[in-house]
VEXGURO-737321 format. One record per residue: residue in three letters; x, y, z of N, C-alpha, C, CB in turn. Coordinates in steps of 0.05 Angstrom, whole numbers, padded with zeros to 5 digits, always signed. Glycine has a CB too. Example, Ala and Ser with C-alpha at 12.3 -4.5 7.8 and 13.67 -1.06 7.14 Angstrom:
# VEXGURO-737321
ALA+00264-00114+00156+00246-00090+00156+00264-00066+00156+00226-00089+00181;SER+00257-00045+00142+00273-00021+00143+00258+00001+00157+00282-00012+00114;
This chain:
# VEXGURO-737321
UNK+02451-01440+00843+02438-01417+00831+02421-01425+00807+02458-01396+00823;UNK+02432-01442+00791+02417-01451+00767+02392-01466+00775+02435-01470+00750;UNK+02394-01482+00797+02370-01497+00806+02348-01479+00816+02377-01518+00828;UNK+02357-01458+00832+02338-01438+00842+02324-01423+00819+02352-01418+00861;UNK+02340-01417+00799+02329-01402+00776+02308-01419+00761+02351-01393+00757;UNK+02315-01445+00758+02296-01463+00745+02270-01466+00760+02309-01491+00741;UNK+02274-01468+00787+02250-01471+00805+02233-01446+00803+02258-01476+00834;UNK+02246-01422+00802+02232-01396+00801+02217-01394+00774+02251-01373+00804;UNK+02230-01402+00753+02217-01401+00726+02193-01420+00725+02237-01408+00704;UNK+02197-01444+00736+02175-01464+00737+02151-01454+00753+02185-01490+00749;UNK+02158-01441+00776+02136-01430+00793+02121-01408+00778+02148-01419+00819;UNK+02136-01391+00764+02123-01370+00748+02105-01381+00727+02144-01351+00736;UNK+02115-01402+00713+02099-01415+00692+02073-01427+00704+02115-01436+00678;UNK+02076-01440+00727+02053-01453+00739+02033-01431+00748+02061-01469+00764;UNK+02043-01409+00757+02025-01387+00766+02010-01376+00741+02041-01364+00779;UNK+02025-01373+00719+02012-01363+00694+01991-01382+00684+02033-01359+00672;UNK+01998-01409+00685+01978-01429+00677+01953-01428+00694+01990-01457+00678;UNK+01958-01425+00721+01936-01424+00740+01917-01400+00734+01946-01422+00769;UNK+01930-01377+00729+01915-01353+00722+01899-01356+00696+01933-01328+00721;UNK+01912-01369+00676+01899-01373+00650+01875-01392+00653+01919-01384+00630;UNK+01879-01413+00670+01857-01432+00674+01834-01418+00688+01867-01456+00691;UNK+01840-01402+00708+01819-01387+00722+01805-01368+00704+01831-01372+00746;UNK+01821-01355+00686+01809-01337+00667+01790-01351+00648+01831-01322+00652;UNK+01799-01375+00639+01782-01391+00621+01756-01400+00635+01797-01415+00611;UNK+01759-01408+00661+01736-01416+00676+01716-01393+00679+01744-01427+00703;UNK+01727-01370+00686+01710-01346+00690+01696-01339+00664+01726-01322+00700;UNK+01712-01339+00642+01700-01332+00616+01679-01353+00608+01722-01331+00594;UNK+01684-01378+00613+01665-01399+00606+01639-01396+00623+01677-01427+00611;UNK+01643-01391+00649+01619-01387+00666+01604-01363+00658+01628-01385+00695;UNK+01618-01341+00650+01605-01317+00642+01589-01322+00616+01625-01294+00638;UNK+01601-01337+00598+01587-01343+00573+01562-01360+00578+01606-01358+00553;UNK+01565-01379+00597+01542-01396+00604+01520-01379+00617+01550-01418+00623;UNK+01528-01360+00634+01509-01342+00647+01494-01325+00626+01524-01323+00667;UNK+01510-01314+00607+01497-01297+00586+01478-01314+00570+01519-01285+00568;UNK+01486-01339+00563+01469-01356+00547+01443-01363+00562+01485-01382+00540;UNK+01446-01370+00587+01422-01377+00603+01404-01353+00606+01430-01388+00631;UNK+01416-01330+00611+01400-01305+00614+01385-01299+00588+01419-01282+00622;UNK+01399-01302+00566+01386-01297+00539+01362-01316+00535+01407-01300+00517;UNK+01367-01342+00541+01345-01362+00538+01321-01354+00555+01355-01390+00545;UNK+01326-01347+00581+01304-01339+00599+01290-01314+00589+01315-01335+00627;UNK+01305-01295+00578+01292-01271+00568+01275-01277+00544+01314-01250+00560;UNK+01284-01296+00527+01268-01304+00504+01243-01318+00512+01285-01322+00485;UNK+01245-01335+00533+01221-01349+00544+01201-01329+00555+01229-01369+00566;UNK+01211-01308+00569+01194-01288+00580+01180-01272+00558+01209-01268+00598;UNK+01195-01266+00536+01184-01252+00513+01162-01269+00500+01205-01246+00493;UNK+01167-01295+00497+01147-01313+00484+01122-01315+00502+01159-01341+00479;UNK+01126-01316+00528+01103-01318+00546+01087-01292+00545+01113-01322+00575;UNK+01100-01269+00544+01086-01244+00542+01071-01242+00515+01105-01220+00545;UNK+01084-01251+00493+01071-01251+00467+01047-01269+00467+01091-01259+00445;UNK+01049-01292+00481+01026-01310+00483+01003-01296+00497+01034-01335+00499;UNK+01008-01283+00519+00987-01270+00534+00975-01247+00517+00997-01259+00560;UNK+00992-01233+00503+00982-01211+00485+00964-01222+00464+01006-01195+00473;UNK+00973-01245+00451+00956-01257+00430+00929-01266+00442+00971-01281+00418;UNK+00930-01279+00465+00905-01287+00478+00887-01264+00484+00910-01303+00504;UNK+00899-01242+00494+00884-01218+00499+00871-01207+00474+00901-01196+00511;UNK+00886-01207+00451+00875-01198+00426+00852-01216+00417+00896-01198+00404;UNK+00855-01243+00421+00833-01261+00414+00808-01255+00430+00842-01290+00419;UNK+00812-01249+00456+00789-01242+00473+00775-01217+00462+00798-01237+00502;UNK+00791-01197+00456+00779-01171+00447+00766-01173+00420+00800-01150+00447;UNK+00779-01188+00402+00769-01189+00374+00744-01206+00371+00791-01199+00356;UNK+00740-01225+00388+00717-01243+00385+00707-01254+00412+00723-01266+00366;UNK+00683-01246+00420+00672-01255+00445+00667-01285+00444+00647-01240+00452;UNK+00663-01297+00420+00657-01325+00418+00681-01342+00427+00649-01333+00390;UNK+00705-01330+00426+00729-01345+00435+00730-01348+00465+00754-01332+00424;UNK+00715-01330+00479+00715-01331+00508+00699-01354+00519+00705-01304+00519;UNK+00675-01357+00508+00657-01378+00518+00646-01394+00495+00635-01366+00535;UNK+00656-01418+00492+00644-01436+00472+00620-01449+00485+00665-01458+00462;UNK+00597-01438+00479+00573-01445+00493+00567-01475+00491+00549-01430+00483;UNK+00572-01487+00468+00569-01516+00466+00593-01527+00450+00542-01524+00452;UNK+00602-01550+00457+00626-01561+00446+00624-01568+00416+00634-01586+00461;UNK+00646-01565+00402+00648-01571+00374+00667-01595+00370+00657-01547+00357;UNK+00658-01615+00354+00675-01638+00349+00675-01643+00318+00664-01663+00363;UNK+00699-01649+00308+00702-01656+00280+00689-01683+00275+00731-01657+00272;UNK+00692-01702+00294+00680-01729+00292+00651-01729+00304+00697-01750+00306;UNK+00635-01709+00296+00609-01707+00308+00591-01731+00302+00596-01681+00299;UNK+00594-01743+00279+00577-01766+00272+00579-01790+00291+00583-01775+00243;UNK+00602-01791+00305+00606-01813+00323+00597-01806+00352+00635-01821+00324;UNK+00589-01781+00356+00580-01772+00382+00553-01759+00380+00601-01752+00394;UNK+00536-01769+00363+00510-01755+00358+00492-01754+00382+00497-01769+00336;UNK+00493-01773+00400+00475-01771+00423+00483-01749+00443+00473-01798+00438;UNK+00506-01737+00439+00513-01713+00455+00495-01689+00447+00543-01706+00451;UNK+00488-01688+00421+00471-01666+00412+00442-01674+00406+00483-01653+00388;UNK+00438-01701+00404+00411-01710+00398+00406-01736+00414+00407-01716+00367;UNK+00389-01735+00435+00384-01758+00451+00370-01781+00437+00367-01751+00475;UNK+00358-01776+00413+00345-01797+00398+00364-01818+00388+00330-01785+00375;UNK+00390-01812+00388+00410-01831+00378+00417-01853+00399+00435-01817+00370;UNK+00408-01850+00424+00415-01869+00445+00403-01897+00438+00405-01860+00472;UNK+00420-01917+00436+00412-01944+00431+00401-01949+00403+00391-01951+00450;UNK+00408-01931+00384+00397-01934+00357+00407-01959+00343+00406-01909+00340;UNK+00390-01971+00327+00396-01996+00312+00403-02019+00331+00419-01991+00293;UNK+00393-02018+00355+00398-02040+00375+00428-02043+00381+00386-02066+00366;UNK+00443-02022+00379+00472-02023+00384+00479-02013+00412+00487-02007+00363;UNK+00500-02024+00423+00511-02014+00448+00539-02003+00442+00513-02037+00470;UNK+00543-01977+00445+00567-01963+00438+00578-01947+00461+00563-01945+00413;UNK+00605-01948+00464+00619-01930+00482+00639-01913+00466+00633-01946+00504;UNK+00637-01887+00468+00653-01869+00452+00666-01848+00469+00636-01856+00430;UNK+00691-01841+00462+00705-01819+00476+00721-01803+00456+00724-01830+00499;UNK+00724-01777+00461+00739-01759+00444+00756-01740+00461+00720-01743+00426;UNK+00779-01734+00451+00796-01714+00464+00803-01693+00442+00822-01727+00476;UNK+00797-01668+00448+00801-01646+00429+00819-01625+00441+00774-01634+00419;UNK+00842-01620+00429+00861-01599+00438+00862-01578+00417+00889-01611+00444;UNK+00851-01554+00424+00848-01533+00405+00871-01513+00406+00822-01518+00409;UNK+00880-01503+00383+00901-01482+00382+00925-01489+00398+00889-01455+00391;UNK+00940-01509+00389+00963-01520+00405+00985-01499+00409+00973-01544+00391;UNK+00985-01477+00394+01006-01457+00398+00999-01437+00420+01010-01443+00373;UNK+00977-01440+00434+00968-01420+00454+00967-01433+00481+00941-01408+00446;UNK+00979-01420+00501+00977-01430+00529+00949-01428+00539+00997-01414+00547;UNK+00939-01449+00553+00912-01450+00565+00890-01448+00544+00909-01427+00585;UNK+00896-01456+00519+00875-01455+00498+00854-01477+00505+00888-01460+00470;UNK+00831-01475+00491+00809-01494+00497+00817-01523+00494+00786-01488+00479;UNK+00807-01539+00513+00810-01568+00512+00783-01580+00520+00833-01578+00532;UNK+00776-01601+00505+00750-01614+00509+00754-01644+00510+00730-01607+00487;UNK+00741-01657+00530+00740-01686+00532+00710-01694+00533+00756-01697+00557;UNK+00704-01715+00519+00676-01724+00518+00674-01754+00520+00661-01714+00493;UNK+00654-01764+00534+00649-01793+00536+00619-01797+00533+00659-01805+00563;UNK+00611-01815+00516+00583-01821+00512+00579-01852+00511+00572-01808+00486;UNK+00555-01860+00520+00548-01888+00520+00519-01891+00512+00554-01901+00548;UNK+00513-01910+00495+00485-01915+00488+00480-01945+00485+00479-01901+00462;UNK+00456-01953+00493+00448-01982+00491+00418-01984+00488+00458-01998+00516;UNK+00409-02008+00481+00380-02013+00478+00369-02025+00503+00375-02031+00454;UNK+00345-02017+00510+00331-02028+00534+00308-02046+00525+00320-02005+00551;UNK+00306-02051+00500+00284-02068+00490+00281-02064+00460+00258-02062+00505;UNK+00259-02072+00449+00256-02071+00420+00254-02042+00410+00230-02086+00412;UNK+00242-02024+00426+00238-01997+00416+00250-01975+00434+00208-01991+00414;UNK+00262-01983+00457+00272-01964+00476+00303-01963+00476+00262-01970+00504;UNK+00313-01939+00480+00342-01935+00481+00350-01918+00505+00353-01923+00456;UNK+00374-01922+00515+00383-01907+00539+00412-01899+00534+00381-01925+00564;UNK+00420-01875+00543+00447-01866+00540+00456-01846+00561+00450-01853+00513;UNK+00481-01843+00563+00493-01823+00581+00516-01809+00566+00505-01837+00607;UNK+00518-01783+00570+00539-01767+00558+00551-01748+00577+00529-01753+00532;UNK+00578-01745+00577+00592-01726+00594+00611-01710+00576+00607-01741+00617;UNK+00610-01684+00578+00628-01666+00563+00641-01647+00582+00612-01651+00540;UNK+00668-01647+00581+00684-01629+00599+00699-01609+00582+00703-01645+00617;UNK+00694-01583+00587+00707-01562+00572+00724-01544+00590+00686-01544+00558;UNK+00748-01537+00580+00764-01517+00593+00772-01497+00573+00789-01529+00608;UNK+00764-01472+00576+00769-01451+00557+00782-01427+00571+00743-01443+00542;UNK+00808-01425+00570+00823-01403+00583+00816-01402+00613+00816-01376+00570;UNK+00798-01384+00622+00791-01381+00650+00765-01395+00657+00790-01351+00658;UNK+00753-01408+00639+00727-01421+00644+00730-01452+00646+00707-01415+00621;UNK+00713-01464+00662+00711-01493+00664+00682-01500+00665+00727-01504+00688;UNK+00674-01520+00649+00646-01529+00651+00645-01559+00643+00628-01512+00632;UNK+00627-01572+00657+00622-01601+00652+00592-01605+00650+00635-01618+00675;UNK+00584-01617+00627+00556-01623+00623+00552-01653+00625+00545-01612+00596;UNK+00532-01661+00642+00525-01689+00645+00496-01693+00636+00529-01699+00674;UNK+00491-01711+00618+00464-01715+00608+00456-01745+00607+00461-01703+00581;UNK+00431-01750+00612+00419-01777+00610+00399-01777+00587+00406-01786+00637;UNK+00401-01796+00569+00385-01796+00545+00365-01820+00545+00403-01797+00520;UNK+00342-01815+00534+00322-01836+00529+00311-01833+00501+00298-01834+00551;UNK+00308-01855+00487+00298-01854+00459+00275-01875+00455+00321-01859+00439;UNK+00258-01869+00436+00237-01887+00429+00235-01889+00399+00209-01878+00442;UNK+00233-01913+00388+00232-01918+00359+00203-01923+00349+00250-01941+00351;UNK+00196-01908+00328+00171-01912+00314+00177-01922+00286+00154-01886+00314;UNK+00166-01945+00278+00170-01955+00251+00151-01942+00232+00168-01986+00251;UNK+00161-01926+00214+00145-01911+00195+00138-01928+00170+00159-01886+00186;UNK+00156-01946+00162+00151-01964+00140+00170-01988+00144+00156-01950+00112;UNK+00171-02005+00124+00188-02029+00126+00218-02021+00127+00184-02047+00102;UNK+00225-01998+00116+00253-01990+00115+00260-01965+00130+00262-01987+00086;UNK+00240-01950+00138+00245-01923+00150+00235-01923+00179+00231-01901+00134;UNK+00252-01913+00197+00246-01911+00226+00248-01882+00235+00264-01929+00243;UNK+00231-01875+00254+00232-01848+00267+00239-01852+00296+00205-01833+00264;UNK+00261-01839+00305+00269-01841+00333+00264-01814+00346+00300-01848+00334;UNK+00252-01815+00370+00246-01791+00386+00263-01793+00412+00216-01788+00392;UNK+00274-01771+00421+00292-01772+00444+00287-01749+00464+00320-01771+00435;UNK+00294-01755+00489+00292-01736+00511+00318-01736+00527+00267-01742+00529;UNK+00329-01713+00533+00354-01711+00548+00348-01695+00574+00376-01697+00531;UNK+00359-01705+00596+00357-01691+00622+00384-01691+00634+00336-01705+00641;UNK+00392-01667+00644+00419-01665+00656+00424-01637+00666+00440-01672+00636;UNK+00449-01630+00668+00457-01604+00678+00485-01598+00673+00451-01602+00708;UNK+00492-01572+00677+00518-01562+00670+00532-01550+00695+00516-01540+00648;UNK+00556-01561+00702+00572-01549+00724+00590-01528+00711+00588-01572+00739;UNK+00589-01504+00721+00603-01482+00709+00619-01465+00729+00584-01464+00693;UNK+00643-01457+00722+00658-01438+00739+00676-01421+00722+00675-01454+00760;UNK+00681-01397+00731+00699-01378+00717+00719-01366+00738+00683-01356+00703;UNK+00744-01367+00731+00765-01356+00748+00768-01326+00743+00792-01371+00744;UNK+00754-01310+00758+00755-01281+00753+00782-01269+00758+00734-01267+00770;UNK+00797-01279+00778+00824-01269+00784+00842-01275+00760+00835-01281+00809;UNK+00838-01297+00746+00854-01303+00723+00851-01284+00699+00849-01331+00714;UNK+00829-01268+00699+00825-01249+00678+00846-01228+00677+00797-01236+00680;UNK+00858-01222+00700+00879-01201+00701+00903-01209+00684+00888-01196+00730;UNK+00908-01235+00682+00931-01245+00666+00928-01236+00637+00932-01276+00667;UNK+00903-01234+00628+00898-01227+00600+00889-01198+00597+00877-01245+00588;UNK+00894-01182+00618+00888-01153+00618+00859-01147+00613+00905-01139+00597;UNK+00841-01164+00625+00812-01160+00622+00800-01151+00649+00799-01186+00613;UNK+00782-01132+00648+00767-01124+00671+00742-01142+00673+00759-01094+00669;UNK+00732-01146+00697+00709-01163+00701+00687-01150+00717+00718-01189+00714;UNK+00663-01157+00711+00639-01149+00726+00639-01164+00752+00613-01154+00710;UNK+00637-01150+00775+00636-01163+00801+00613-01184+00803+00632-01143+00823;UNK+00592-01180+00787+00570-01199+00787+00577-01227+00777+00547-01188+00771;UNK+00601-01229+00763+00609-01255+00753+00612-01276+00775+00635-01253+00738;UNK+00618-01267+00799+00622-01285+00821+00596-01298+00830+00634-01271+00844;UNK+00573-01287+00821+00547-01298+00829+00535-01318+00810+00527-01275+00833;UNK+00550-01325+00788+00540-01345+00769+00537-01372+00782+00559-01347+00745;UNK+00514-01384+00777+00508-01410+00790+00527-01431+00781+00479-01419+00783;UNK+00536-01448+00799+00555-01469+00792+00542-01493+00780+00570-01478+00817;UNK+00515-01495+00782+00501-01518+00769+00475-01507+00757+00495-01540+00790;UNK+00471-01514+00731+00447-01506+00717+00433-01531+00705+00454-01486+00694;UNK+00410-01539+00716+00395-01561+00704+00384-01555+00677+00372-01570+00723;UNK+00380-01575+00660+00371-01570+00633+00356-01594+00622+00394-01561+00615;UNK+00342-01589+00600+00327-01610+00585+00333-01607+00555+00297-01608+00590;UNK+00332-01629+00540+00336-01628+00512+00318-01648+00497+00365-01634+00505;UNK+00312-01643+00472+00295-01660+00456+00308-01664+00428+00266-01649+00453;UNK+00300-01686+00415+00311-01691+00388+00295-01712+00373+00340-01700+00390;UNK+00299-01713+00347+00285-01732+00330+00304-01739+00307+00258-01721+00319;UNK+00302-01765+00298+00318-01774+00276+00301-01791+00257+00343-01791+00286;UNK+00302-01785+00231+00288-01801+00211+00310-01815+00195+00269-01784+00193;UNK+00309-01842+00192+00331-01856+00179+00323-01883+00168+00354-01859+00198;UNK+00339-01892+00149+00339-01920+00140+00369-01928+00137+00323-01924+00113;UNK+00375-01949+00123+00402-01958+00122+00420-01942+00103+00403-01987+00113;UNK+00408-01921+00089+00424-01905+00071+00425-01875+00079+00412-01907+00043;UNK+00404-01864+00090+00403-01836+00096+00394-01831+00125+00385-01821+00076;UNK+00399-01806+00135+00389-01798+00160+00384-01768+00160+00408-01805+00183;UNK+00364-01759+00175+00358-01731+00179+00354-01727+00209+00333-01721+00162;UNK+00369-01709+00221+00368-01705+00250+00362-01676+00257+00394-01714+00263;UNK+00344-01672+00277+00337-01645+00287+00336-01647+00317+00310-01635+00275;UNK+00350-01628+00331+00351-01629+00360+00357-01602+00373+00372-01650+00369;UNK+00349-01600+00398+00357-01578+00415+00366-01591+00441+00332-01558+00421;UNK+00392-01595+00445+00402-01611+00468+00399-01596+00495+00431-01617+00464;UNK+00397-01569+00494+00393-01554+00519+00372-01532+00514+00420-01541+00529;UNK+00348-01537+00524+00326-01519+00518+00327-01494+00536+00299-01533+00522;UNK+00335-01497+00561+00334-01475+00581+00358-01457+00578+00332-01487+00609;UNK+00353-01431+00583+00374-01411+00583+00391-01414+00608+00363-01383+00581;UNK+00417-01411+00605+00436-01412+00628+00454-01388+00626+00452-01438+00629;UNK+00469-01382+00648+00487-01360+00649+00516-01369+00646+00483-01344+00675;UNK+00532-01352+00633+00560-01356+00632+00574-01329+00629+00568-01375+00608;UNK+00600-01330+00624+00616-01305+00621+00618-01298+00591+00643-01308+00633;UNK+00620-01272+00586+00622-01262+00558+00641-01238+00558+00594-01254+00547;UNK+00658-01237+00537+00676-01214+00534+00663-01193+00516+00703-01223+00522;UNK+00663-01169+00525+00652-01146+00509+00672-01124+00509+00624-01137+00521;UNK+00688-01123+00488+00708-01102+00484+00728-01100+00508+00695-01074+00481;UNK+00737-01124+00517+00757-01125+00538+00745-01125+00566+00775-01102+00535;UNK+00719-01127+00568+00705-01127+00594+00689-01153+00597+00687-01102+00598;UNK+00695-01169+00618+00681-01194+00622+00656-01189+00638+00699-01215+00636;UNK+00633-01200+00628+00607-01195+00641+00590-01220+00639+00593-01171+00629;UNK+00567-01220+00653+00549-01242+00652+00533-01242+00626+00529-01241+00676;UNK+00530-01265+00613+00515-01268+00589+00496-01292+00591+00534-01271+00564;UNK+00477-01293+00573+00458-01315+00572+00465-01334+00550+00429-01304+00568;UNK+00467-01360+00558+00472-01381+00539+00446-01390+00527+00487-01405+00552;UNK+00440-01383+00502+00414-01389+00490+00414-01417+00478+00408-01368+00468;UNK+00391-01428+00474+00389-01455+00463+00401-01457+00434+00360-01465+00462;UNK+00415-01479+00429+00426-01484+00402+00408-01504+00388+00455-01494+00405;UNK+00404-01499+00362+00388-01517+00345+00408-01531+00326+00365-01502+00330;UNK+00406-01558+00325+00423-01573+00307+00406-01588+00286+00440-01594+00323;UNK+00413-01584+00261+00401-01598+00239+00422-01611+00222+00384-01578+00221;UNK+00420-01637+00219+00440-01652+00204+00428-01673+00186+00461-01665+00223;UNK+00443-01682+00166+00434-01702+00148+00456-01714+00132+00412-01691+00130;UNK+00452-01738+00121+00473-01750+00105+00462-01773+00089+00495-01760+00123;UNK+00477-01781+00069+00469-01803+00051+00494-01819+00044+00454-01793+00026;UNK+00491-01846+00043+00513-01864+00036+00510-01873+00007+00514-01888+00055;UNK+00530-01867-00010+00530-01875-00038+00548-01899-00042+00538-01851-00056;UNK+00537-01921-00051+00554-01945-00057+00567-01941-00085+00537-01971-00057;UNK+00593-01936-00085+00608-01933-00110+00614-01960-00123+00634-01917-00105;UNK+00621-01979-00106+00625-02007-00115+00624-02024-00089+00653-02011-00130;UNK+00627-02050-00091+00624-02067-00067+00643-02061-00044+00628-02096-00075;UNK+00665-02047-00050+00685-02042-00029+00688-02012-00022+00711-02052-00037;UNK+00674-01994-00037+00677-01965-00032+00649-01953-00028+00691-01952-00056;UNK+00647-01937-00006+00622-01922+00000+00629-01893+00006+00608-01935+00024;UNK+00616-01875-00008+00620-01846-00004+00599-01836+00015+00619-01830-00031;UNK+00607-01822+00037+00589-01815+00058+00590-01784+00063+00596-01829+00084;UNK+00576-01769+00047+00574-01740+00052+00553-01734+00074+00566-01724+00026;UNK+00558-01713+00090+00539-01706+00111+00542-01676+00117+00543-01723+00136;UNK+00522-01664+00129+00523-01636+00137+00513-01633+00165+00506-01618+00117;UNK+00522-01613+00179+00512-01606+00206+00510-01576+00208+00531-01617+00228;UNK+00485-01567+00213+00480-01538+00216+00475-01532+00246+00455-01529+00199;UNK+00490-01512+00256+00486-01503+00283+00474-01475+00282+00513-01503+00299;UNK+00453-01470+00297+00441-01444+00298+00434-01436+00326+00416-01443+00280;UNK+00440-01411+00333+00432-01399+00358+00424-01370+00353+00456-01401+00380;UNK+00403-01362+00365+00392-01335+00361+00413-01314+00369+00366-01331+00377;UNK+00417-01295+00351+00436-01273+00356+00464-01278+00347+00436-01268+00385;UNK+00469-01301+00334+00496-01307+00324+00494-01319+00296+00511-01327+00344;UNK+00516-01317+00280+00515-01328+00253+00514-01359+00255+00541-01320+00237;UNK+00499-01370+00236+00497-01400+00235+00524-01411+00226+00474-01408+00215;UNK+00529-01435+00236+00554-01449+00229+00547-01475+00214+00571-01455+00254;UNK+00560-01481+00192+00554-01505+00176+00579-01521+00172+00542-01496+00149;UNK+00577-01547+00179+00599-01566+00174+00592-01583+00149+00603-01585+00199;UNK+00610-01583+00130+00607-01599+00106+00627-01622+00108+00610-01582+00080;UNK+00618-01646+00109+00635-01669+00115+00633-01690+00093+00629-01681+00143;UNK+00655-01701+00085+00654-01724+00066+00675-01744+00074+00660-01714+00037;UNK+00666-01770+00076+00684-01792+00083+00681-01813+00062+00677-01803+00111;UNK+00704-01826+00055+00704-01848+00037+00711-01873+00053+00725-01844+00014;UNK+00691-01892+00054+00695-01917+00068+00707-01938+00050+00669-01927+00080;UNK+00728-01952+00059+00742-01971+00043+00741-01999+00057+00772-01963+00038;UNK+00730-02018+00043+00729-02046+00054+00715-02047+00081+00756-02057+00055;UNK+00698-02029+00087+00682-02030+00112+00698-02028+00138+00666-02055+00112;UNK+00724-02020+00136+00740-02019+00160+00759-01995+00161+00755-02044+00164;UNK+00759-01978+00140+00776-01955+00140+00761-01932+00126+00803-01960+00125;UNK+00763-01908+00138+00750-01884+00127+00770-01861+00127+00725-01876+00144;UNK+00769-01845+00105+00786-01822+00103+00770-01800+00090+00812-01828+00086;UNK+00775-01775+00098+00759-01753+00087+00767-01727+00099+00730-01758+00091;UNK+00748-01708+00097+00753-01681+00106+00728-01666+00113+00769-01665+00086;UNK+00732-01643+00127+00710-01626+00135+00716-01597+00130+00704-01631+00165;UNK+00696-01582+00122+00699-01553+00120+00677-01540+00137+00697-01543+00090;UNK+00685-01522+00155+00666-01508+00172+00665-01479+00163+00675-01510+00202;UNK+00641-01468+00161+00638-01441+00149+00648-01419+00167+00609-01436+00143;UNK+00656-01424+00192+00669-01403+00208+00699-01405+00204+00661-01406+00238;UNK+00707-01412+00179+00735-01411+00170+00753-01432+00184+00746-01384+00174;UNK+00745-01457+00182+00761-01479+00192+00757-01503+00173+00754-01486+00221;UNK+00779-01518+00170+00777-01543+00154+00794-01564+00167+00785-01538+00124;UNK+00788-01589+00161+00802-01611+00175+00806-01635+00156+00787-01620+00200;UNK+00827-01650+00161+00831-01676+00148+00827-01697+00170+00860-01678+00135;UNK+00815-01719+00164+00808-01738+00184+00808-01767+00173+00781-01732+00196;UNK+00813-01786+00191+00813-01814+00183+00807-01831+00207+00840-01822+00170;UNK+00795-01854+00203+00791-01873+00225+00793-01902+00214+00764-01868+00238;UNK+00800-01920+00232+00803-01948+00225+00788-01965+00245+00833-01956+00223;UNK+00775-01986+00235+00760-02005+00252+00776-02031+00255+00732-02011+00240;UNK+00781-02039+00280+00797-02063+00285+00779-02084+00297+00820-02056+00304;UNK+00781-02108+00286+00765-02131+00296+00735-02126+00297+00775-02139+00325;UNK+00726-02108+00279+00697-02102+00277+00685-02089+00302+00682-02126+00269;UNK+00702-02082+00321+00691-02072+00346+00704-02045+00355+00695-02092+00368;UNK+00730-02042+00351+00744-02019+00361+00750-02000+00338+00770-02028+00375;UNK+00743-01974+00342+00747-01953+00323+00767-01933+00334+00720-01940+00314;UNK+00788-01927+00319+00807-01906+00326+00807-01885+00304+00835-01918+00331;UNK+00805-01860+00311+00805-01838+00292+00822-01815+00300+00777-01829+00286;UNK+00831-01800+00280+00847-01776+00285+00839-01754+00265+00878-01782+00284;UNK+00836-01730+00275+00830-01707+00258+00850-01684+00263+00801-01697+00263;UNK+00858-01672+00241+00877-01649+00243+00862-01625+00231+00904-01655+00227;UNK+00857-01606+00248+00840-01583+00240+00857-01557+00239+00816-01580+00259;UNK+00852-01540+00219+00865-01515+00216+00845-01492+00212+00885-01516+00193;UNK+00853-01468+00220+00835-01445+00217+00848-01426+00197+00830-01431+00244;UNK+00831-01412+00181+00840-01392+00163+00835-01364+00173+00827-01396+00135;UNK+00827-01361+00198+00821-01334+00209+00848-01321+00214+00804-01336+00235;UNK+00852-01296+00205+00877-01282+00209+00886-01279+00238+00875-01254+00197;UNK+00867-01275+00256+00874-01271+00284+00884-01297+00297+00850-01261+00300;UNK+00880-01320+00283+00889-01346+00294+00914-01356+00279+00867-01366+00292;UNK+00928-01338+00265+00951-01347+00249+00973-01359+00266+00962-01323+00233;UNK+00976-01349+00291+00997-01359+00308+00987-01381+00328+01009-01337+00324;UNK+00961-01387+00326+00949-01407+00344+00955-01436+00336+00920-01402+00347;UNK+00965-01440+00312+00971-01467+00302+00946-01484+00299+00991-01481+00321;UNK+00949-01510+00301+00928-01528+00293+00912-01538+00317+00939-01552+00278;UNK+00890-01553+00310+00874-01567+00330+00875-01597+00325+00845-01556+00330;UNK+00879-01613+00345+00880-01642+00343+00857-01655+00357+00907-01653+00354;UNK+00846-01676+00345+00824-01690+00358+00828-01720+00354+00797-01681+00345;UNK+00824-01735+00376+00827-01764+00376+00800-01776+00383+00848-01773+00397;UNK+00792-01797+00368+00767-01811+00373+00773-01840+00380+00749-01810+00347;UNK+00759-01850+00400+00760-01878+00408+00731-01888+00412+00777-01883+00434;UNK+00725-01911+00399+00697-01922+00402+00699-01952+00403+00680-01913+00378;UNK+00682-01963+00421+00680-01992+00424+00652-02001+00420+00691-02001+00451;UNK+00648-02022+00403+00622-02033+00397+00619-02059+00413+00618-02038+00367;UNK+00601-02059+00432+00597-02083+00449+00581-02104+00434+00582-02074+00475;
């Protein structure tokens, strides 16, 4: 009897332990389920907030929908993209690339990649190629240009470079993707040409201390998409005029101050001005900053390795209230001197 009672008690205890273990497993699994569900709900909320923010950006500024021409913080290293007269300048052969990731806090925010090459074809002739790829929310465009330049010697120290650019723009817009951002679209958007040929001209006056540049990289009007109060429609991409200049001040044998400006102008839109200052140290390191009048500023630096390879990084921020949650813009520069 005693043995049976012990066995019965042991069996009851084992049953209780089994039930407690099952209860703990169920409770643990339920807690994990609730936790995973909460995380997924938070992700869905963040995704919805992202789309709402993007929609607000669309509505508040049509310029955020279509960046008609690319903007770079390291523009001085990519000048033949906006002025063909820079191709093969100073008898140099240069290969340059940039990667720009804009508004890192926004899904599908603008991204730009650019590659340019320039070389000399003789004493006074220069040749170059430039490719710029843009992706802006529902838009994709790639511009390919071929540059030719000719040098005129104005004096012993001053040269005038004249340039011609020929190329075209591959453009597409995902009209079905507009629904994601709660935008209506004009049915005519589907008829936008996928390729638009274009021409550009430019001139540069320079010596070893200063430069003045004037150019229109795309003379012909082209079509693209534009947001107008939440409605996407066909718009005309008007020619942009670029005026820039700079001067190098020798502070001492190892320090050079390099201020420069770049003015962008297009008819029907406010002009944009970049104010840039770089301090060159020992001819192989530069550090400085940029202020853009459309409420953006950047810190930037680059280093030259073995007198041939240049690596640069720029960190750009916007002070526009509607971009408060969009975070920063990053840009990487790579250049090789042949």
